[in-house]
C-alpha positions in Angstrom: 76.0 77.2 122.3 79.5 78.2 123.4 79.4 76.0 126.5 78.9 73.0 124.3 82.4 73.5 123.0 84.3 75.6 125.5 85.0 74.5 129.1 85.4 78.2 130.0 83.5 80.8 127.9 84.9 84.1 129.3 88.5 85.2 130.0 89.8 88.2 131.9 93.5 88.2 131.0 96.0 86.7 128.7 97.2 84.5 131.5 93.7 83.2 132.1 93.3 82.7 128.3 96.6 80.7 128.0 95.8 78.6 131.0 92.2 77.8 130.5 91.3 77.8 126.8 89.9 74.3 126.1 87.8 73.5 123.0 85.8 70.3 123.0 85.8 68.5 119.7 82.9 66.0 119.1 83.5 63.0 116.9 82.1 63.4 114.4 81.5 67.1 114.2 79.4 68.7 111.4 78.8 72.5 111.5 75.5 72.1 109.7 73.9 69.7 112.1 75.8 70.6 115.3 75.5 74.4 115.1 72.9 75.5 112.6 70.3 72.7 113.3 70.8 72.9 117.0 70.1 76.6 117.1 67.0 76.0 114.9 65.8 73.3 117.3 66.5 75.3 120.5 65.8 78.9 119.4 64.1 78.7 116.0 63.3 82.5 115.9 66.8 83.5 116.8 68.2 86.0 114.2 71.0 84.4 112.1 71.7 86.6 109.0 70.5 90.0 107.9 71.0 90.3 104.2 70.7 93.4 102.1 71.9 94.6 98.7 72.6 97.7 96.7 69.1 97.4 95.1 67.3 98.1 98.4 66.3 94.5 99.1 66.5 93.4 102.7 65.7 90.0 104.4 66.2 88.8 108.0 66.8 85.1 108.2 66.3 83.1 111.4 68.1 79.8 112.3 64.9 78.0 111.5 65.1 79.7 108.0 68.7 78.6 107.6 67.9 75.0 108.5 64.9 74.9 106.1 66.8 76.5 103.2 70.0 74.5 103.7 67.9 71.2 103.9 66.1 72.0 100.6 69.4 72.9 99.0 71.0 69.7 100.3 68.1 67.7 98.9 68.5 69.3 95.5 72.2 68.7 95.4 71.6 65.1 96.5 69.3 64.7 93.5 72.3 65.7 91.3 74.4 63.0 92.8 76.4 65.1 95.3 77.5 63.3 98.4 80.4 62.6 100.8 83.8 63.7 99.4 82.5 65.3 96.2 84.2 68.6 95.2 81.8 71.5 94.7 83.0 75.0 93.7 80.9 78.0 94.8 81.2 81.3 92.8 78.4 83.2 94.5 79.8 86.6 95.5 77.7 87.8 98.4 74.4 86.1 97.3 72.4 84.6 100.1 72.6 81.3 98.3 76.2 81.0 99.4 75.1 80.4 103.0 72.4 78.0 102.0 74.8 76.1 99.8 77.8 75.9 102.1 75.7 74.6 105.0 74.0 72.1 102.6 77.3 70.8 101.3 78.6 70.4 104.9 75.4 68.4 105.7 76.2 66.1 102.7 79.8 65.6 103.7 81.0 67.2 100.4 84.0 69.5 100.0 83.3 73.2 99.5 85.6 75.2 97.3 84.7 78.9 97.5 86.0 81.0 94.6 86.1 84.6 93.5 83.8 85.8 90.7 86.9 87.3 88.9 88.1 83.9 87.7 88.6 83.6 83.9 88.0 80.5 81.8 91.7 79.5 82.3 91.4 79.8 86.1 88.2 77.7 86.2 89.7 75.0 84.0 92.8 74.8 86.2 90.7 74.5 89.4 88.3 71.9 87.9 91.2 69.7 86.7 93.4 70.2 89.8 90.6 69.3 92.3 88.4 67.0 90.1 85.5 69.3 90.7 82.1 67.6 90.2 79.7 70.5 90.4 79.9 74.3 90.1 77.3 76.6 91.7 77.6 80.2 90.4 75.9 83.5 90.4 73.7 83.9 87.3 75.5 86.8 85.7 76.7 86.7 82.1 80.3 87.6 83.0 80.4 84.6 85.3 78.3 82.1 83.5 80.0 82.7 80.2 83.5 81.9 81.7 82.0 78.8 83.3 80.3 77.6 80.2 83.5 78.2 78.1 85.5 76.1 80.7 83.3 73.1 80.6 84.7 71.4 77.4 88.1 71.3 79.2 86.7 70.2 82.5 85.5 66.6 82.1 85.0 66.0 85.8 82.2 68.6 86.0 78.8 66.9 85.8 76.6 69.8 86.7 76.6 73.6 86.7 73.9 75.3 88.8 73.2 79.0 88.2 71.7 81.3 90.8 69.9 84.2 89.2 67.9 85.2 86.1 70.7 85.2 83.4 70.7 81.5 83.1 72.4 80.0 80.1 70.8 77.0 78.4 73.6 74.7 79.5 73.2 75.5 83.2 70.7 74.3 85.7 68.4 76.8 87.5 69.1 76.7 91.3 65.9 78.4 92.3 63.7 76.0 90.4 65.7 72.9 91.6 65.5 73.9 95.2 61.8 74.8 95.0 61.0 71.3 93.5 63.3 69.4 95.8 62.0 66.5 97.9 62.2 66.4 101.6 65.8 66.1 102.8 67.0 62.8 104.0 70.1 63.1 106.2 72.9 60.8 105.1 73.6 58.0 107.6 77.3 58.9 108.0 78.1 62.2 106.2 81.6 62.7 107.5 84.5 61.9 109.7 86.4 64.7 111.4 89.5 64.3 109.2 87.5 64.4 105.9 88.1 67.6 103.8 85.2 70.0 104.3 86.6 73.2 102.8 89.3 74.0 100.3 90.8 77.3 99.1 93.0 77.9 96.1 95.6 80.4 97.3 98.2 82.0 95.1 101.8 82.4 96.1 104.5 84.5 94.4 105.4 81.7 92.0 103.7 78.7 90.4 100.1 77.7 90.3 97.7 78.3 93.2 98.0 75.9 96.1 94.9 73.9 97.3 94.6 74.5 101.1 92.5 71.7 102.6 90.7 72.0 105.9 88.9 69.2 107.8 85.5 69.2 109.4 86.8 70.5 112.7 88.0 73.7 111.2 84.8 75.7 112.2 85.6 75.0 115.9 89.0 76.6 115.4 87.1 79.9 114.7 85.4 80.0 118.1 88.3 82.2 119.2 87.9 84.3 116.1 84.2 85.1 116.6 83.4 84.7 120.3 86.6 86.2 121.7 88.5 88.3 119.2 85.4 89.8 117.6 84.0 90.0 121.1 80.6 88.9 119.9 77.5 88.1 122.0 73.9 87.0 121.2 72.9 90.6 120.7 75.6 91.4 118.2 75.0 92.4 114.5 78.4 91.7 113.0 79.7 92.9 109.6 82.9 91.5 108.1 83.7 93.1 104.8 84.8 90.2 102.5 83.7 88.5 99.3 82.7 84.9 99.8 85.5 83.8 97.5 88.1 84.8 100.1 88.9 82.8 103.2 88.1 85.9 105.4 84.4 85.2 104.6 84.2 82.0 106.7 86.5 83.8 109.3 83.9 86.6 109.8 80.6 85.7 108.1 79.8 82.2 109.3 81.5 79.8 111.7 82.7 81.6 114.8 79.9 84.2 114.6 77.1 81.7 114.6 78.7 79.6 117.4 78.8 82.8 119.4 75.1 83.3 118.6 75.6 86.6 116.7 73.5 87.9 113.8 75.6 88.2 110.7 75.1 91.3 108.5 75.7 90.9 104.8 75.8 93.8 102.3 75.7 92.4 98.7 77.1 95.1 96.6 79.0 95.4 93.3 81.3 98.3 94.0 82.9 99.3 97.3 82.0 102.8 98.3 83.1 104.0 101.8 80.1 106.2 102.2 77.7 103.3 101.5 79.4 101.1 104.2 79.0 103.9 106.7 75.4 104.4 105.7 74.7 100.7 106.2 76.3 100.7 109.7 74.1 103.7 110.6 70.8 102.4 109.1 71.0 98.8 110.3 72.7 99.6 113.7 75.7 97.3 113.1 77.4 96.7 116.4 80.7 95.0 115.3 82.9 95.6 112.2 85.9 93.6 110.9 87.7 94.7 107.7 91.2 94.9 106.2 93.3 98.0 106.6 92.5 99.1 103.1 88.9 99.6 104.1 89.7 101.6 107.2 92.1 103.8 105.2 89.2 104.8 103.0 86.7 105.2 105.9 88.9 107.7 107.8 89.0 109.9 104.7 85.2 110.3 104.8 83.4 112.9 106.9 82.4 110.6 109.8 80.4 113.4 111.5 77.7 112.9 108.8 76.9 109.4 110.2 75.4 108.1 113.4 77.8 105.3 114.3 76.7 105.1 117.9 75.6 101.5 117.5 79.2 100.4 116.7 80.7 98.8 119.8 83.8 97.0 118.6 86.1 96.9 115.5 88.7 94.4 114.5 91.2 94.4 111.6 93.1 91.8 109.7 94.4 91.0 106.2 97.5 93.1 106.3 99.4 94.9 109.1 97.8 98.0 110.5 99.6 101.3 110.1 99.6 103.1 113.5 98.4 106.3 111.8 95.2 104.6 110.7 94.6 103.3 114.2 95.2 106.8 115.8 92.9 108.6 113.3 90.1 106.1 113.6 90.2 106.2 117.4 90.3 110.0 117.3 87.2 110.1 115.0 85.1 107.3 116.7 86.6 106.6 120.1 86.9 102.9 119.0 90.2 101.0 119.2 91.1 98.8 116.2 92.0 95.3 117.5 94.4 93.7 115.2 94.7 90.0 114.3 96.8 87.8 112.1 96.2 84.5 110.4 96.4 82.8 107.0 94.3 80.8 104.7 96.1 77.8 106.2 95.1 78.7 109.8 92.5 80.4 111.9 93.3 83.4 114.1 96.9 82.9 115.1 98.0 86.1 116.8 95.6 88.8 118.1 94.8 91.7 120.3 92.1 90.4 122.5 89.5 92.5 124.4 91.3 92.2 127.7 94.6 93.4 126.1 95.8 97.0 125.7 96.5 97.4 122.0 99.8 98.6 120.7 99.1 100.3 117.4 100.9 98.5 114.7 101.3 95.3 116.7 99.4 92.1 115.8 99.1 91.3 119.5 99.9 88.1 121.4 99.8 84.5 120.2 96.5 82.6 120.4 97.2 79.7 122.8 95.3 77.5 120.4 98.7 77.5 118.5 102.2 77.1 119.7 103.6 80.2 118.0 107.3 81.0 117.8 109.7 83.3 115.9 112.8 81.6 114.6 115.8 82.6 112.5 117.3 80.9 109.5 119.2 78.4 111.8 116.0 77.4 113.6 116.9 79.4 116.8 114.1 81.1 118.7 114.9 84.8 118.4 115.1 87.2 121.4 113.1 90.3 121.9 113.9 92.9 119.2 115.1 90.3 116.7 113.3 89.5 113.5 112.3 85.9 112.8 109.8 83.9 110.7 106.5 83.2 112.4 106.2 79.4 112.8 103.7 77.1 114.5 105.2 74.1 116.4 103.2 70.9 115.9 105.5 68.3 117.4 103.1 67.7 120.3 99.9 67.7 118.3 98.2 69.3 115.3 96.4 72.5 116.4 92.7 72.8 115.9 92.2 75.1 112.9 95.5 74.3 111.1 95.1 73.1 107.6 95.2 69.4 106.7 97.5 69.6 103.7 98.1 71.2 100.3 95.8 68.8 98.5 97.5 66.5 96.0 100.8 68.2 96.6 103.0 66.4 99.1 106.1 68.3 98.1 104.6 71.7 98.8 103.1 70.4 102.0 106.5 69.1 103.2 108.2 72.4 102.2 105.9 74.4 104.4 105.4 71.9 107.2 108.1 69.5 108.3 110.0 68.3 111.4 107.1 69.3 113.6 107.0 73.0 112.4 104.7 74.8 110.1 106.5 77.8 108.4 104.1 80.7 107.7 106.5 82.6 105.4 105.8 85.8 107.4 108.5 87.7 109.3 107.9 89.6 112.6 109.7 90.7 115.7 108.6 90.6 119.3 108.9 93.3 122.0 109.7 92.8 125.7 106.0 92.2 126.4 105.8 89.4 123.9 103.7 91.4 121.4 104.4 90.5 117.7 105.1 93.2 115.1 104.7 92.4 111.5 107.7 93.0 109.2 106.6 91.5 105.9 106.5 88.3 103.8 109.9 86.7 103.8 110.0 87.4 100.0 109.1 91.1 100.6 112.0 92.0 103.0 114.4 94.4 101.3 118.1 93.9 101.7 119.9 97.2 101.1 123.6 97.9 101.9 123.6 95.1 104.5 120.4 96.3 106.2 117.2 94.3 106.3 114.2 96.6 105.8 110.6 95.5 106.3 108.1 97.2 103.9 105.6 97.7 106.7 107.8 100.0 108.8 108.4 102.3 105.9 104.8 102.3 104.8 103.8 103.2 108.4 106.1 106.2 108.3 104.7 107.4 105.0 101.1 107.0 106.2 101.7 109.7 108.8 102.1 112.3 106.1 98.8 113.9 105.0 99.6 113.5 101.3 99.5 109.7 101.5 96.3 107.8 101.3 97.9 104.4 100.5 101.4 103.2 99.7 103.4 100.1 99.0 107.0 99.6 99.6 109.1 97.2 97.4 112.7 96.7 96.6 114.3 97.5 93.3 117.7 96.2 92.1 120.7 98.5 92.6 124.2 97.7 91.4 125.8 99.3 94.5 123.4 98.6 97.3 121.9 95.3 96.1 118.4 96.8 96.5 117.0 100.2 97.2 113.6 101.1 98.7 110.8 102.1 96.3 107.6 103.7 97.4 104.5 103.5 95.2 102.0 106.1 96.5 98.4 107.0 96.1 98.0 110.7 96.9 95.1 112.4 98.7 93.0 114.7 96.6 94.6 117.8 98.1 98.1 116.7 97.0 97.4 115.3 93.6 98.2 118.6 91.9 101.5 118.8 93.8 102.9 115.5 92.5 106.5 116.2 91.5 110.1 116.4 92.6 109.4 118.8 95.5 106.8 116.5 97.0 109.1 113.5 96.5 111.8 115.2 98.5 109.3 116.2 101.2 108.2 112.6 101.6 111.7 111.3 101.6 112.7 113.7 104.4 109.5 112.8 106.3 110.5 109.1 106.4 114.0 110.0 107.5 112.6 112.0 110.4 110.0 109.4 111.4 112.1 106.3 111.1 115.8 105.4 110.5 117.3 107.5 107.7 118.6 104.5 105.8 115.0 103.3 105.3 113.9 106.2 103.2 112.6 105.5 99.6 115.1 106.4 97.0 112.6 105.8 94.3 109.1 107.3 94.5 106.2 106.7 92.0 102.8 108.3 92.2 99.9 106.2 91.0 96.1 106.4 90.9 95.6 103.0 92.6 97.6 100.1 93.9 97.2 96.6 92.6 95.2 94.5 95.0 93.8 91.0 95.5 90.1 90.4 95.7 90.5 90.5 99.5 92.1 94.0 99.4 95.7 93.0 100.0 98.3 95.0 98.2 100.0 92.9 95.5 103.6 94.0 96.0 104.7 91.1 93.8 102.9 92.7 90.8 104.7 96.0 91.5 108.0 94.2 91.5 107.2 92.3 88.3 106.2 95.5 86.5 109.5 97.1 87.5 111.4 94.2 85.8 109.5 94.7 82.5 
């Protein structure tokens, strides 16, 4: 499959990668037909997706299964009037029907809008009105279906709601019954052009309503680098990416690049994250490849890993937030496996990464993916030198990179604000070393300005994470009349140190930061909490901590 899209499928060095990465883009391209159905035709018994849940159910699906199930689902959706360009929201958690549905919708040329199950009535109404959503497919659980049903009177564009599961409300359609009774699928004559919108995410910023990040039908090809190269997958891989399907990381790690690489995707459908359960699944199902945000690895290293047989695990990647070197060092010491970091956004595919042929530098994101023309620039638009901080940007003056978003849907002003004059501004700040490796500093809004110094939250967090008392922490700035801002640390303590929370431990942690990094970066304000506010994807919500400090 890879050689259908790559002129060269293996690389031995970053120089080789930069010089020879070429991705062929068919016109038109449709992931459902050109990847899933091709695998089904050529290797129908090839393993595609191993699904299990916290109730003990387990099913291995082949590509022949995925074609058959997505065709039946597509036929059912067709019978409901869904076709090219229609907006369909999926609220399916980790249900297997997510994979059947997203492939089916691709085959119909519709636009898929994955969404988290944590949406309230207000959130659903906003999304339905903003995107003119025509149909919702949701997990059949009362907490979800109730919010959806309550949103319908204020969502006139929604013609159908399809429920997956047994708790089906009277106003909703039964997905299982509809798919079972569907006629044979008739492929649309012309389902899509490459520049049609295939996928759209609502992503929240620090202010205003969520933006609608629209991707075209070529977007899956941008993830070839993600799955085949960064995840280092091969046809014998069983890959686990820990992500809810409402988060963009799901298609990064549980669909596009992995199937193009020919890997088998492992899905664990569970309600509550428990580190021990994840380790048990890796052991029991012989998972070979794992990708997760730093939050997950922070919890894994606090388990007794000697209780588990992790010998099947070959490769681990990490993304979502910057990786603290202490987590890297501890995980490598316990498992012998290096954590290979990557960076990207909902608006992009993998943009910066530590590739298999590279020597990782713990705490660094790695080197730019040559798929993108990445640069660091200062406020005047000047490319910064080694050691200087700058905003990560992608230059698009020569061409639009494969994988970069199409637009913020129905919002030309926001699109122009982020992407103008041939440059897409990520809003993330980093610095590069003499070898060209990029080191994350923080969101532009998160950088703390104290007594004339610019302090990145990540460097202080990394220093704190080397202290045994700290399980997790978040660094923010709080207003100060003299210094402008001072550094605040919000800290989750390890079990052994919870009873020691107090002034003495605060002083110990402050002195620790002074020793590990520059003294002016130490947190003058320290707060101990039971947990940090996080997004559904596991990212720390520093903006929520800042807002709470204002109240």
